[in-house]
C-alpha positions in Angstrom: -18.3 -74.7 30.3 -17.8 -73.3 26.8 -15.6 -70.3 26.1 -16.4 -69.7 22.4 -16.8 -66.0 22.9 -13.3 -65.8 24.5 -11.7 -67.7 21.6 -13.7 -65.8 19.0 -12.5 -62.5 20.5 -8.9 -63.7 20.7 -9.1 -64.4 17.0 -10.5 -60.9 16.4 -13.7 -62.0 14.7 -17.2 -60.9 15.2 -20.2 -63.0 15.9 -21.7 -61.9 12.6 -18.5 -63.2 10.8 -18.8 -66.5 12.6 -22.4 -66.8 11.7 -21.7 -66.1 8.0 -18.7 -68.4 7.9 -20.4 -71.4 9.7 -23.8 -71.0 8.2 -25.3 -71.1 11.7 -27.9 -68.5 12.8 -26.5 -65.5 14.5 -29.1 -65.9 17.3 -28.1 -69.6 17.8 -24.4 -68.7 18.2 -25.3 -65.8 20.5 -27.3 -68.3 22.7 -24.5 -70.9 22.6 -22.0 -68.3 23.7 -24.2 -67.5 26.7 -24.5 -71.1 27.8 -27.2 -72.8 25.6 -26.8 -76.4 24.9 -25.5 -77.5 21.5 -24.6 -80.6 19.6 -21.0 -81.8 19.1 -21.5 -81.4 15.4 -22.2 -77.7 15.9 -19.1 -77.3 18.1 -17.1 -79.0 15.3 -18.3 -76.5 12.8 -17.5 -73.6 15.1 -14.0 -75.0 15.9 -13.2 -75.4 12.2 -14.3 -71.9 11.4 -12.1 -70.5 14.2 -9.2 -72.9 13.3 -9.0 -74.4 16.8 -9.6 -77.8 18.3 -12.9 -78.5 20.0 -11.0 -78.8 23.3 -10.0 -75.2 23.0 -13.7 -74.2 23.1 -13.9 -75.5 26.7 -12.5 -73.9 29.9 
């Protein structure tokens, strides 16, 4: 299970900031944080923006 929201909140960044930084749609990120499926390439983009490894995005 992904824990992107937890990592994002630990970093003190908003979902809006993450959307602007990654170029991903706010709604897509919102869905991913709530359990929607996503590609590894999308996780790579999110991890890079949050300055963490992909593994950190998983529980």
